[in-house]
N, C-alpha and C positions, 0 to 999 in steps of 0.2 A: 504493500500499500504506499502511495507517495506521502512524503512529509508535507503536511498541510501548511506548516509555517514557511517552508521553502517555496511553496506555490504562491502564497499570499504576500510574502515579504516584498517582492518587487512592486506589487500593486500598492501596498501600504506606503512605500517610499515615494512612488509617483503621486499618490494622493496627497501626501504631506508636502511635497515640493509644490504642488498646485495650490494648496492652502496657504503656504508661505507667500507665494506670488500674489494671491488674492488679498492677503493682509497688507502687502506693500501697495496694492492698488486701492485699498480701502473699500473692497467689495464685500461688505458685511453680510448682505442677504445671501450671496453665493457661498460664503464661508459656512453659514448655518445649514445650507442644503447639503454640504459635503460631510458634516459631522456624523450624521446617521449612516452614510455610506462607509465612513471610516470605521464605525462601530461594527458594521456587518462583516468587515474583513477579519475580525478576530482580535481579541485583546492581547496582543503581543506585549511582553514586559516592557514598560516604559511608555506604552501608548495611552494608558489610562490617565496619566497626569496631563498629557497633551490635550486629551479630550476635555478634561476638567477645566484647564486653562482657557480653552476655546469657548466653552459654555459660559465661563465667568467673564469672557471678553478680556482676559488678561493676555493681550496679544504679544506683549514683549516677552513674557515668560513662555508663551506658546512657541514663539519663533526660536528662542534659545533651546527649548526642549526638543523642537523639531530638528534643529541642526545637530544636537547631541545624538539623537536617535539615528539620524541618517549616517553620521560619521561612524557610529558604533556598529551599525548593521550593514554598511555599504559592502564590505567584503563578503558578507554572508549572502547577499542578494544575488540571485542568479541573473546573469545577463539576459535581458529580455529582447529578443529579436522582434522588431516591429511586425514582421510578416507572421510570426508565430502568434502574436497577440491578435492580429487580424483574423487568422485562421481559427483561433479559439472562439473569437466573437462570432464568426460565421457559423461554427459548429453549434454554439449555444442557440443561435437562431433556428438552425435546422432541428435541434433537439426539441425546442419549443413547438415547432410546427408538427413534429411527430407526436408530441403529447396531445396537441389539439385535435389532430386527425384521429388518434387512438380514442380520445374521449368521445368524439362524434360517432365513431364506429361502435363503441360500447353502448352509447345511447340507443342507436338503431337496433343493435342486437338484443338489448334488454327489452325494447318495445315488442319486437317480434316474439321473443321468448315468453313474455308475459301473456301475449295473445294466445300463443300455442298452449300454454298451461291451462288457461281459462277455457279454451276451445275443447281441450280433452275433458275437463271436468264437467262442462255444461252439455256437450254434444257427443262425447266419446262413446257412451254406451248405446245411444241411438244409432250412431254410424256403424258400430260393430254389428248390431242386429240387422241393419239394412244390407251391409256387405255380406253377412252370413246368408241371408235370404237369397241374394243375387247369386252367391256361390252355389247354393243348393239347386236353384232354378237353371243354372248354366250347365249342370252335369250332362255330359253326353252331347254337348253342342260345341261349335267352334269357339265359343266365348268362355269355355270352361277354364282354360289355363289363365286367361287374363283375370277372370273373376276370382280365382283362387289366389293369384299373386296380389291383387288389390286387398283381399281380406287379410292375408298373412302379413303383408307389409304394414298395413294400418294397425292390426292387432299387436304386432311386435312393438311399434312405436307407442301405442297407447299403454301397454303394460309397463313399458320402461319409464313412463313419466306420469302415470295416473295418480301416484301418491305424492308427487312433488307439491310442496307448499310454498307460496309466495306471501310473505308477511304484508298485511294491509297497513298502509301508511296514510297519514293525513297529507294535505297539500304542503303544509309547512315542513313536515318530516321528509317528504319527497325532495323538496328543495334543499334541505340540509344534507340528505344522503348524496345528492348530486355534487354539492359543494365539497363535502368531506372526501368523497371518492376521487374527485379531480385533484384535490391537494395531495392525497396519498399516492395516486398514480404517477404524479410528477416526481415523487421522491423515490419510487422503486421500479419505474418502467424499465424492463430489461433491455430495450433498444438504446437507452441513453446512459446506462451505468458502465463502469469500467469492466473490462473482460474478466478480471479476477472475481468480480462479484456477480457476474451474469447468472450463474446457476442459482444462487441464493435469491436474487431478485426475481427470477422466473417463477420460483416456487411461491414466493410471497405475493407476487402480482396475480398469480392464478387464484390464490386464496382470497385476495382482495376482490377480484373480478367475480368469483362465485358468491361472495357475500353481497356484492352490489346487485347481482342478478336476482338474488332472493329477497332483496329489500332488507337485508340484515344490517340495519343502521348501527346497531350496538357493536357488531364485529368490525365494521368499517371504521368506526370511531376509535376502537382499540388499536387497530393497525396503524391508523394515522398518528395517534398519540405515541405509540412505540417508535415510529419512524422519526417523529419530531424530537423525541427525547434522545434517541440513540444515535442519530446522524450516521446510520449504517452505510449509506452508499455515496460514492463519489462519482460525479459525472465524467464521461469520457473526456470532455473538453478540459477538465481540471487534471485528470490522471495522465494524459498524454502530453509530452513536452517536445518530442522530436518532430521536425517539420514534415518529413515524408510520411510519418505515421498519421499526423493530423490530416494531411491531404488525402491519404487513403481512407481514413475514417469519414471524412467529409463526403467522399464519393459513395461509401456504403450507406450513409444516412440519406443521401439523395435518392439512391435506389430504393431504400425502405419507404421513403415518402411516396415515390411513384407506385410502389406496391400497395401501400395503404389507400391511396387515391383510387386505384383499380378495385380494391376490395369494397370501398365505399360505393363506387359506381355500381358494382355488381349487386350489392344489397338493395340499393335504391331502384334498380331495374328489375329486381326479382318479383315474381307474382305475389308472393306472401307479403312483402313490404308494401307493394302497390295496393293490395287489398286492405291491409291494416291501416296504412296512412290515410286511406280514403274513408274510414269509418269515423263519423263524428261522435256517435254515442254507442259505446260498447254494450251497455245494458240493453238498449233497443235492438242492436244488431243480434245479440244472442237470443233474445226473446223471439224475434221473428224467425231466426234460423231454426230454433227448437220447434216452433209451430210447424214449419215446413217439413222438417224431418219426421215429426209425428204423423202428419198427413201421408207422407211418402211411405212410412212403415205400415200404416193401416191399409194402404192400397196394396202393398205387397202381401200382407197377411190375408187380405180378402181375396187375393187372386191365387191362392195356393192351388 
């Protein structure tokens, strides 16, 4: 695992040099904007006093402390190639795009999954009975094989998911679930963490996704809290320092973005999503669908 201090130290020094310049230019508003950014880089020894001086507006003390800090840590700071900084910034942008696309994909898949679970619960038994009647009636006809395949395929899918439960949430809870899931997914998405941590991230992300799909807001919150407390994962843009590796990683991320866009397009063009997204009221849809299936079943039973 890379030394976080060695990664952030050049950034801290650059930020301090910028603040020192702003002090000489008397740009107080801009100085205040940089204090929180400085805090986010980590409290390296000696940095706390500088932040205190800046907040107290003791600028002469701050400048002296900044110069002492830079002189002390200058040799420890890794030389920052401007192109490497630019590549890292570009990778961070690509990682953000991957997270956004993944979140959108998760939302669509969750919608389709919830519809499927409810479809099985409300209509599954009726559909099984109808397909069974059709299979029996098709015996000895050219349609026999197709009818048997229809029954066996649906029956297998129905049995596999008939007992699945999706927790009922209020609108506020749904909004909270979405927010917590997105925060957590950005911290452990396997596409954006370092290679050494990818296996662990993949397992945790799968657990997070399963909890999200089932509306298990309690588990999603637990995972997010653990991620925020533990700081388990380091982004690839922070873990990689060699220019060639950064360039290779950038190309991999671009390919992944292209792949995710293709998957999103496929979901949006699918018959299932087209049907689900076009339903304004699920309760009304399932009530009407159930009535039609009941009529269809009675017709089949009457025509034995």
